[in-house]
C-alpha positions as CSV (number, residue, x, y, z in Angstrom):
1,M,-32.2,-14.1,-9.6
2,A,-29.5,-11.6,-10.3
3,V,-29.2,-7.8,-11.1
4,D,-29.9,-7.3,-15.0
5,A,-27.1,-6.7,-17.4
6,T,-29.3,-4.1,-18.9
7,P,-29.9,-1.2,-18.5
8,G,-26.4,-0.9,-16.7
9,F,-24.2,1.9,-15.4
10,D,-23.0,4.5,-18.1
11,L,-19.3,4.6,-18.4
12,Q,-19.4,7.6,-21.0
13,P,-16.6,9.8,-20.0
14,S,-17.8,13.2,-18.5
15,A,-15.2,15.2,-20.7
16,Q,-14.2,15.2,-24.2
17,Q,-11.4,16.8,-26.1
18,V,-13.7,18.6,-28.6
19,P,-17.2,20.3,-28.2
20,T,-19.7,17.6,-28.8
21,S,-23.6,17.3,-28.6
22,T,-23.3,16.1,-25.3
23,N,-21.4,18.8,-23.8
24,Y,-23.1,21.7,-25.7
25,I,-26.7,22.6,-26.6
26,T,-27.5,22.1,-30.1
27,N,-31.2,22.1,-30.3
28,F,-32.0,25.3,-32.2
29,D,-35.3,24.4,-33.9
30,F,-37.1,27.5,-34.5
31,L,-39.9,26.1,-36.3
32,N,-41.3,24.4,-32.9
33,Q,-43.7,26.9,-31.5
34,Y,-43.9,25.3,-28.1
35,L,-40.9,25.8,-25.6
36,P,-40.1,23.0,-23.5
37,D,-40.0,23.2,-19.6
38,T,-36.2,23.3,-18.7
39,Y,-34.3,22.4,-15.4
40,E,-31.7,25.1,-15.3
41,K,-29.5,23.2,-12.7
42,E,-27.6,20.1,-13.5
43,F,-28.6,17.0,-11.8
44,E,-25.9,15.3,-10.1
45,R,-26.8,11.6,-10.9
46,Y,-23.5,10.1,-9.9
47,G,-23.4,11.9,-6.7
48,N,-19.7,12.9,-5.6
49,R,-17.6,11.6,-8.5
50,T,-14.3,12.1,-6.8
51,I,-12.4,9.2,-5.5
52,S,-9.6,10.7,-3.3
53,S,-9.6,10.5,0.2
54,F,-7.6,7.7,1.2
55,L,-4.2,9.2,1.8
56,R,-5.8,12.2,3.6
57,L,-7.3,9.8,5.9
58,V,-4.2,7.7,6.5
59,G,-1.2,9.7,5.9
60,A,0.4,13.2,5.5
61,E,2.4,15.4,3.2
62,M,5.8,16.8,3.9
63,P,8.3,18.4,1.7
64,S,11.6,16.9,0.2
65,N,14.3,18.7,-1.8
66,S,15.9,15.8,-3.5
67,D,15.2,13.5,-6.6
68,L,15.6,10.6,-4.4
69,V,13.8,9.8,-0.9
70,K,15.9,7.3,1.5
71,W,15.0,6.0,4.7
72,A,16.2,3.3,7.0
73,E,14.1,0.5,8.8
74,Q,15.1,-1.7,11.7
75,G,16.4,-5.0,11.3
76,R,15.6,-8.1,13.6
77,L,17.0,-7.9,17.0
78,H,17.6,-11.5,17.3
79,T,19.5,-14.2,15.2
80,K,17.8,-17.0,13.5
81,Y,18.8,-19.0,10.6
82,V,16.2,-21.5,9.2
83,D,18.2,-23.3,6.3
84,C,21.1,-24.8,8.0
85,N,22.8,-28.3,7.7
86,S,24.3,-30.4,10.7
87,G,27.4,-32.3,9.9
88,G,26.8,-34.6,13.0
89,G,24.8,-37.8,13.0
90,A,22.3,-39.0,15.5
91,T,23.6,-39.4,19.1
92,D,26.8,-37.4,18.3
93,S,27.8,-35.2,21.1
94,T,29.2,-32.5,18.8
95,A,28.3,-31.2,15.3
96,T,29.4,-28.7,12.9
97,I,26.6,-26.5,11.5
98,T,26.8,-24.7,8.2
99,V,24.5,-21.8,7.5
100,N,23.0,-21.6,3.9
101,D,20.4,-18.6,4.9
102,T,21.1,-16.3,1.9
103,G,17.5,-14.9,2.2
104,V,18.2,-13.4,5.4
105,P,19.0,-9.8,5.1
106,G,22.7,-8.9,5.9
107,F,23.9,-12.5,5.3
108,T,26.3,-12.7,2.5
109,A,29.6,-14.7,2.0
110,T,31.6,-11.5,2.9
111,N,29.3,-10.4,6.1
112,G,29.3,-14.0,7.5
113,I,27.2,-15.1,10.3
114,A,26.2,-13.5,13.4
115,V,27.2,-15.8,16.0
116,R,29.8,-16.1,18.7
117,V,31.9,-18.5,20.8
118,G,30.0,-19.0,24.1
119,Q,26.4,-18.2,22.7
120,T,23.6,-21.0,23.4
121,V,21.2,-22.0,20.7
122,M,18.5,-24.2,20.0
123,I,18.7,-26.5,17.1
124,T,15.5,-28.1,15.5
125,D,15.1,-30.5,12.6
126,N,12.7,-29.0,10.0
127,A,11.2,-32.3,9.2
128,G,10.3,-32.7,13.0
129,G,12.9,-35.3,13.7
130,G,13.9,-33.7,17.2
131,F,15.8,-30.8,18.7
132,N,18.7,-30.0,21.0
133,K,20.2,-27.1,23.0
134,A,23.8,-26.5,22.6
135,I,26.7,-24.1,23.2
136,I,28.7,-22.9,20.2
137,T,32.5,-23.9,20.8
138,D,34.1,-22.3,17.5
139,V,33.2,-20.4,14.5
140,D,34.4,-20.1,11.1
141,L,33.2,-16.9,9.4
142,G,34.8,-17.6,6.2
143,A,33.0,-20.8,5.6
144,N,29.7,-19.8,7.5
145,E,30.1,-22.5,10.0
146,F,30.4,-22.9,13.7
147,D,30.7,-26.0,15.9
148,V,28.5,-26.8,18.9
149,A,28.6,-29.1,21.8
150,Y,25.3,-30.5,22.8
151,Y,23.9,-30.4,26.6
152,E,22.0,-33.6,26.2
153,S,23.9,-36.9,27.1
154,A,22.1,-38.7,24.4
155,G,23.6,-36.4,21.8
156,Q,22.0,-35.0,18.5
157,A,18.3,-36.1,18.5
158,F,18.0,-36.2,14.6
159,A,19.9,-37.5,11.7
160,G,22.3,-35.1,10.0
161,G,23.9,-34.9,6.8
162,P,23.5,-32.8,3.6
163,G,19.9,-34.0,3.2
164,T,18.9,-32.6,6.7
165,S,17.7,-29.2,7.2
166,C,17.6,-27.6,10.5
167,T,16.7,-24.1,12.2
168,V,18.9,-22.6,14.7
169,F,18.2,-19.6,16.8
170,I,20.4,-17.9,19.7
171,Y,18.7,-17.8,23.0
172,G,21.7,-16.8,25.3
173,S,25.1,-17.5,26.3
174,E,27.2,-19.2,29.0
175,F,30.8,-19.0,30.2
176,K,33.0,-20.7,32.7
177,K,34.4,-19.0,35.9
178,G,37.2,-16.8,35.6
179,T,37.3,-16.7,31.6
180,E,37.5,-13.8,29.3
181,G,34.4,-12.0,27.9
182,M,32.5,-12.3,24.7
183,V,34.8,-12.3,21.6
184,G,33.6,-10.0,18.9
185,S,30.6,-7.9,18.9
186,L,27.6,-7.4,16.3
187,E,26.6,-4.2,14.5
188,A,23.2,-2.9,14.3
189,D,21.5,-4.3,10.9
190,D,19.4,-1.6,9.2
191,I,17.4,-2.0,6.0
192,F,17.4,0.8,3.5
193,F,14.8,1.6,1.1
194,E,14.3,4.5,-1.3
195,N,11.7,6.0,-3.5
196,S,11.9,8.6,-6.6
197,P,9.2,11.4,-7.0
198,I,7.2,11.4,-10.2
199,I,6.0,14.7,-12.1
200,L,2.3,14.9,-12.9
201,K,0.9,17.2,-15.1
202,D,-2.5,18.4,-16.7
203,K,-3.9,21.2,-18.7
204,Y,-7.4,22.9,-19.6
205,A,-7.7,25.1,-22.4
206,V,-10.7,27.2,-23.6
207,S,-10.6,30.2,-26.4
208,G,-11.5,33.4,-25.5
209,S,-14.6,33.3,-27.8
210,D,-16.1,30.5,-25.7
211,M,-15.5,32.3,-22.4
212,A,-17.8,35.1,-23.6
213,Q,-20.5,32.6,-24.2
214,I,-23.0,32.0,-21.5
215,G,-25.4,29.0,-21.3
216,W,-28.8,28.3,-19.9
217,V,-27.7,25.4,-18.0
218,E,-26.5,26.2,-14.2
219,V,-23.4,23.8,-13.8
220,T,-22.1,22.8,-10.8
221,T,-19.1,20.6,-9.5
222,E,-18.1,18.6,-6.4
223,N,-15.9,21.6,-5.1
224,G,-19.1,23.9,-4.9
225,A,-18.3,26.1,-7.8
226,T,-21.6,27.0,-9.9
227,G,-22.4,29.3,-12.6
228,Y,-23.8,29.5,-16.1
229,L,-20.3,29.5,-17.9
230,W,-19.4,26.1,-19.2
231,Y,-15.8,26.5,-19.3
232,L,-15.8,27.0,-15.7
233,K,-17.3,23.6,-15.2
234,S,-14.8,21.9,-17.4
235,E,-11.8,23.7,-15.5
236,H,-13.0,22.7,-12.3
237,E,-13.6,19.1,-13.2
238,T,-10.0,19.1,-14.7
239,R,-8.8,20.3,-11.4
240,L,-10.9,17.5,-9.6
241,R,-9.6,14.9,-11.9
242,F,-6.0,16.0,-11.4
243,D,-6.4,15.8,-7.6
244,D,-7.7,12.1,-8.1
245,Y,-4.7,11.3,-10.1
246,L,-2.4,12.7,-7.5
247,E,-3.7,10.0,-5.2
248,T,-4.0,7.0,-7.4
249,S,-0.7,7.6,-8.8
250,M,0.7,7.0,-5.3
251,I,-1.3,3.9,-5.1
252,E,-0.6,2.3,-8.4
253,A,2.8,3.5,-9.5
254,V,5.6,1.2,-10.4
255,P,9.3,1.5,-10.9
256,A,10.6,1.4,-14.4
257,E,12.9,-1.6,-14.9
258,A,16.4,-0.9,-16.7
259,T,15.1,-3.0,-19.9
260,D,11.5,-1.7,-20.1
261,G,9.5,0.0,-22.8
262,V,9.5,3.2,-21.6
263,N,13.3,3.6,-21.8
264,P,14.1,1.5,-24.9
265,D,17.1,3.5,-26.1
266,S,19.4,3.8,-23.3
267,G,17.9,1.2,-20.9
268,A,19.2,3.6,-18.1
269,L,16.8,5.0,-15.4
270,T,19.0,8.1,-15.1
271,E,17.2,9.4,-18.2
272,G,13.4,9.3,-19.3
273,F,10.9,7.8,-16.9
274,K,12.0,6.4,-13.6
275,G,8.6,5.3,-12.4
276,S,7.9,5.3,-8.5
277,E,7.1,2.8,-5.8
278,G,3.2,3.0,-5.3
279,I,1.5,1.4,-2.2
280,F,0.2,-1.6,-4.1
281,Y,3.7,-2.5,-5.4
282,S,5.4,-1.8,-2.1
283,V,3.1,-4.2,-0.2
284,Q,3.3,-6.8,-2.9
285,T,6.9,-6.9,-2.7
286,R,7.9,-6.1,0.9
287,G,4.3,-6.7,2.6
288,N,2.0,-9.4,3.2
289,V,-0.4,-10.9,0.4
290,W,-3.6,-12.7,0.9
291,S,-4.8,-14.3,-2.4
292,G,-7.3,-16.7,-3.7
293,G,-10.4,-14.7,-2.7
294,N,-11.4,-12.9,0.5
295,P,-10.7,-14.2,4.1
296,V,-14.4,-15.2,4.9
297,A,-14.0,-17.2,8.2
298,L,-12.4,-16.7,11.6
299,A,-9.8,-19.3,10.7
300,D,-8.7,-17.2,7.9
301,F,-8.2,-14.2,9.9
302,D,-6.5,-16.1,12.4
303,A,-3.9,-17.1,9.5
304,V,-3.8,-13.2,9.1
305,I,-3.1,-12.5,12.7
306,S,-0.4,-15.2,12.8
307,R,1.4,-13.6,10.2
308,L,1.1,-10.3,12.0
309,D,2.5,-11.8,15.1
310,K,5.6,-12.6,13.1
311,Q,5.9,-8.9,11.8
312,G,5.4,-5.6,13.7
313,A,2.3,-6.7,15.8
314,I,0.7,-3.3,15.3
315,E,-2.5,-3.2,17.7
316,E,-4.8,-1.3,15.7
317,N,-5.4,-1.9,11.9
318,V,-7.7,-0.4,9.3
319,I,-8.9,-2.6,6.3
320,F,-10.0,-0.5,3.3
321,L,-12.2,-2.8,1.3
322,D,-14.4,-3.1,-1.6
323,R,-18.1,-3.9,-1.3
324,D,-18.0,-7.6,-1.6
325,F,-15.3,-8.0,0.8
326,G,-17.1,-5.6,3.2
327,F,-20.0,-8.0,3.1
328,D,-18.1,-11.1,3.6
329,V,-16.7,-9.6,6.8
330,D,-20.3,-8.7,7.8
331,D,-21.5,-12.1,7.1
332,M,-18.5,-13.6,9.0
333,L,-19.3,-11.4,12.2
334,A,-22.9,-12.1,12.0
335,A,-22.3,-16.0,12.0
336,Q,-20.8,-15.7,15.3
337,N,-24.1,-15.0,16.9
338,S,-26.0,-18.0,17.8
339,Y,-29.3,-16.4,16.3
340,G,-27.5,-15.3,13.1
341,A,-28.8,-18.2,11.2
342,G,-32.5,-17.8,11.8
343,G,-32.8,-14.2,13.0
344,T,-31.3,-10.6,12.8
345,S,-30.4,-9.9,16.6
346,Y,-26.8,-9.5,16.0
347,G,-24.6,-6.3,16.1
348,L,-25.5,-4.7,19.4
349,F,-28.5,-6.9,19.8
350,D,-31.0,-4.2,19.8
351,N,-32.4,-4.3,16.3
352,D,-36.2,-3.7,17.6
353,E,-38.9,-3.4,15.2
354,E,-39.3,0.4,15.5
355,M,-35.6,1.0,14.2
356,A,-33.6,0.6,11.1
357,L,-32.2,-2.9,10.8
358,N,-28.2,-2.6,11.1
359,L,-26.9,-5.4,9.2
360,G,-23.2,-4.1,9.1
361,F,-20.3,-3.9,11.3
362,T,-17.5,-1.3,11.7
363,G,-14.9,-3.7,13.1
364,F,-14.0,-6.6,15.5
365,R,-11.2,-7.6,17.8
366,R,-9.5,-10.9,17.9
367,G,-6.0,-10.5,19.2
368,Y,-5.7,-7.1,17.3
369,D,-8.3,-4.6,16.6
370,F,-9.7,-4.6,12.8
371,Y,-11.6,-1.8,11.6
372,K,-13.2,-1.7,8.2
373,S,-13.9,1.0,5.9
374,D,-15.3,1.0,2.3
375,W,-13.1,2.3,-0.1
376,K,-14.6,4.3,-3.1
377,Y,-11.5,3.6,-5.5
378,L,-12.0,-0.2,-5.4
379,N,-15.7,0.2,-6.0
380,D,-15.8,3.0,-8.6
381,P,-16.5,1.4,-12.1
382,T,-14.4,3.9,-13.8
383,M,-11.4,3.0,-11.7
384,R,-10.8,-0.5,-10.2
385,G,-14.4,-1.2,-9.6
386,G,-15.6,-3.9,-12.1
387,L,-12.3,-5.4,-13.2
388,P,-12.1,-9.0,-14.3
389,T,-11.8,-11.4,-11.4
390,G,-9.6,-14.5,-11.1
391,A,-5.8,-15.4,-11.0
392,G,-3.7,-13.0,-12.9
393,S,-6.5,-10.2,-13.1
394,G,-4.7,-7.8,-10.8
395,Q,-7.8,-7.4,-8.7
396,V,-7.3,-5.8,-5.3
397,N,-10.2,-6.4,-2.8
398,G,-8.7,-4.7,0.0
399,L,-5.7,-3.1,1.9
400,M,-5.0,-3.5,5.4
401,V,-3.2,-0.5,6.9
402,P,-1.6,-0.2,10.4
403,A,-3.0,2.8,12.4
404,G,-0.3,5.2,14.1
405,S,3.2,6.4,13.2
406,T,6.9,5.3,13.2
407,S,10.0,7.3,14.2
408,V,12.3,8.3,11.5
409,Y,15.2,10.7,10.9
410,D,13.9,13.7,9.0
411,Q,16.7,15.4,6.7
412,I,14.7,18.6,6.4
413,L,14.1,18.9,10.3
414,G,17.5,17.5,11.2
415,K,16.2,15.3,13.8
416,N,14.0,12.3,14.5
417,A,10.4,12.8,14.0
418,K,7.1,10.9,14.0
419,R,5.8,10.0,10.7
420,P,2.6,7.9,9.7
421,F,3.4,4.6,8.1
422,L,2.1,6.0,4.8
423,H,3.0,9.5,3.8
424,V,3.7,11.5,0.6
425,R,6.8,13.5,-0.1
426,Y,6.6,16.4,-2.4
427,R,9.6,18.4,-4.1
428,A,10.0,21.8,-2.4
429,S,12.4,24.3,-1.5
430,E,12.8,27.9,-0.4
431,T,12.1,29.2,-3.9
432,E,10.0,26.4,-5.4
433,D,7.0,24.5,-4.2
434,R,6.0,21.6,-6.3
435,R,3.1,20.3,-4.1
436,Y,0.4,21.6,-6.2
437,K,1.3,24.2,-8.8
438,T,-1.4,25.9,-11.0
439,W,-0.8,28.7,-13.3
440,I,-2.6,30.6,-16.4
441,T,-1.2,31.3,-19.8
442,G,-2.5,33.0,-22.9
443,S,-4.3,36.4,-23.4
444,A,-7.8,35.5,-22.2
445,G,-9.3,35.1,-18.5
446,G,-6.9,37.9,-17.1
447,A,-3.7,36.2,-18.4
448,M,-1.3,38.5,-20.4
449,T,1.5,36.1,-21.3
450,S,1.3,35.5,-25.0
451,S,-0.6,36.3,-28.1
452,L,-2.8,32.9,-28.0
453,D,-6.6,33.8,-27.9
454,A,-7.1,31.2,-25.2
455,M,-6.8,30.7,-21.4
456,E,-4.7,27.7,-20.6
457,V,-4.8,26.5,-17.0
458,H,-1.8,24.2,-16.2
459,F,-1.4,21.9,-13.3
460,L,1.9,20.3,-11.8
461,S,2.9,18.1,-9.0
462,E,6.0,16.2,-8.2
463,R,5.8,13.6,-5.5
464,C,6.0,10.1,-4.3
465,V,4.7,7.9,-1.3
466,C,6.8,6.4,1.3
467,T,5.4,3.0,2.4
468,M,7.2,2.6,5.7
469,G,7.1,-0.8,7.6
470,A,5.5,-2.6,4.6
471,N,5.9,-5.8,6.4
472,N,2.9,-4.5,8.7
473,F,0.5,-4.3,5.6
474,F,-1.8,-6.8,4.1
475,I,-3.1,-6.7,0.5
476,F,-6.0,-8.7,-0.4
477,E,-5.8,-10.0,-3.9
478,D,-8.3,-12.0,-6.1
């Protein structure tokens, strides 16, 4: 059995660019001597149709007065290279280690390796052939090489050579009595990120004649506005739609590339459209990605936890997910109860016959605290809800966001400040605030700015989202 395909949900847009039979009353049959009973008030069959709320829950908004927002994130404190080669062979007492770790931030041919004479290291064969403890005896920064002497009398525990890959990490240092101190020092390694704000606009226009037209249907919108003037409904819905786009743009935005289609002439991002780094893009490129369906077992979440241990290890996390993912989590947690297979005594184990049966969970703890919350944006059929599934579909089933804040240097305040991991920066100065601008032009509706016999309501915002510490986020893709 399954839900029938018909009748299905209606995807007819609520707004049209021209008056149609669906947004104006056209039944004026005066030959019909019987008047129908009419309901004056609109029936809100889709409930609250807006989908914005995510950034209000997890983020904040703050001003910025530049075309570019930049911030620095801390690098690792300790040194570890996972792509090295040992020039020594099995049982050799010394060896030359070559570092090939080009993927490590800060490691380049000019910067060299962050090792010094006197430091002690652990060297492990990546194929599981053995490991050694050693002390660094010489460093060649130009060749990205260093010499080691093994502590073990048996010498190198694994076969060396170009085909042998090994991992090296520093765990301390040792010096002889009466010797000089450490030679050389290490500089802090910050990783810099940036994002550019984008300009969002919308407009609603109505002629002066239509503003003088009153209807018999009492219209209402999600922000509580009511009345019998249809243009008020259209203006309010334009405002609500713009509010939603302010959030979804911050979620979905991608940066324009130099050879993209939006800048075909110059190919330069200094002119035309720049794009922006939305939350999904930032997490997909700098964060953690779970692909191939939803995690449906504790072993799956153990893999998530193992990755979090290697990242920032934020104690509390919130998973914003679609309905199917939410049910998968509920079923996984229910299965942990010994009566889950044949009964319903899970949850708080007090589902008696006199109360409504609670089949859902709000979160769980396994090493970390995980809370879950349904995300309307992922369920709404006019947005991401109902997208095709499968590899390459772009379907997102959930986003795990760390709870809390991080310390950054705020250029506006001129000092360090606590900021949520997700927050929006909007353009503003002492004379211009572009967080949410709205103004009226024309000659109707109280405006006296032009000879146009209409009222035009304009909306504008300029903003970008900062996804700080994206390595602490998880995105769950199909």
